[in-house]
C-alpha positions in Angstrom: 26.6 0.5 13.0 22.8 -0.8 12.6 21.6 -0.1 16.2 23.1 3.9 15.6 20.5 4.5 12.4 17.7 2.1 13.8 17.2 4.1 17.1 17.0 7.5 14.9 13.2 9.0 14.7 12.2 9.1 11.1 10.0 11.5 9.8 6.5 10.0 9.1 7.4 10.2 5.5 9.8 7.5 5.6 7.0 5.2 7.9 4.0 6.0 5.3 6.7 4.8 2.3 7.9 1.6 4.2 3.9 0.8 5.1 3.0 1.1 1.0 6.2 -0.2 -0.5 5.0 -3.6 -2.0 1.8 -1.3 -3.3 4.5 1.3 -4.6 6.2 -1.4 -6.2 2.8 -3.0 -7.7 1.9 0.6 -9.0 4.6 1.6 -10.7 5.0 0.0 -14.0 1.5 0.9 -14.9 2.2 4.7 -13.8 6.1 5.0 -14.9 4.8 3.0 -18.9 1.9 5.9 -19.1 4.0 9.1 -17.6 7.0 8.1 -20.3 4.4 7.6 -23.2 2.6 11.5 -22.4 6.4 12.6 -22.1 7.1 11.3 -25.6 6.4 14.1 -27.8 7.9 17.1 -25.8 11.1 18.9 -26.0 12.7 18.3 -23.2 16.5 17.0 -22.1 16.2 13.1 -21.4 17.5 14.1 -17.7 14.6 16.6 -17.3 12.1 13.6 -18.4 13.8 11.0 -16.4 13.5 13.2 -13.3 9.8 14.1 -14.4 9.0 10.3 -14.8 10.8 9.5 -11.6 8.8 12.1 -9.2 5.4 11.3 -11.0 5.7 8.0 -10.8 6.6 7.7 -7.3 4.1 10.2 -6.1 1.1 8.1 -8.3 1.9 5.1 -7.1 2.0 6.0 -3.8 -1.0 7.8 -3.8 -2.6 4.6 -5.7 -1.2 2.6 -2.9 -2.4 4.2 0.3 -6.0 4.2 -1.6 -6.1 1.0 -1.9 -5.0 -0.1 1.4 -7.9 2.8 3.1 -10.3 0.9 0.9 -9.7 -2.5 1.6 -9.2 -1.4 5.4 -13.0 -0.2 5.4 -13.9 -3.2 3.4 -12.6 -5.3 6.4 -14.4 -3.4 8.2 -17.4 -3.3 6.6 -17.5 -7.2 6.7 -17.1 -7.4 10.5 -19.7 -5.3 11.1 -21.9 -7.0 9.0 -20.9 -10.6 10.7 -21.0 -9.4 14.1 -24.6 -7.9 13.1 -25.6 -10.9 11.3 -24.8 -13.4 14.6 -22.1 -15.2 12.3 -20.7 -17.5 14.9 -17.1 -16.0 15.8 -13.6 -18.0 16.7 -13.3 -15.5 19.8 -16.6 -16.9 21.1 -15.4 -20.5 21.6 -17.4 -21.8 19.1 -15.0 -23.4 16.9 -13.1 -25.2 20.3 -14.5 -28.3 19.6 -13.3 -29.1 15.8 -11.5 -32.4 14.5 -8.5 -30.5 14.1 -8.1 -29.2 17.5 -5.5 -31.7 19.8 
């Protein structure tokens, strides 16, 4: 049964949700709390408010997760570029192969 659904090519949206799942989980409380607070005084039925909170929380936490991932990825690239330009020793160059931990 699993292989039947695992072989299906899912839309790219599902892949990005999967890649950002932890970030969405991390940010959702912040956005859910504040969206609920913003909707507190509106005269909308509870089901409507719930749907609005769900959609807004999902969109905002997903966007925040993607933004943080992009910022961290670009930050890593800057650190790597600075290390290469400064001539810092690299594990790939084999400079650390003779350490006390190698057996």
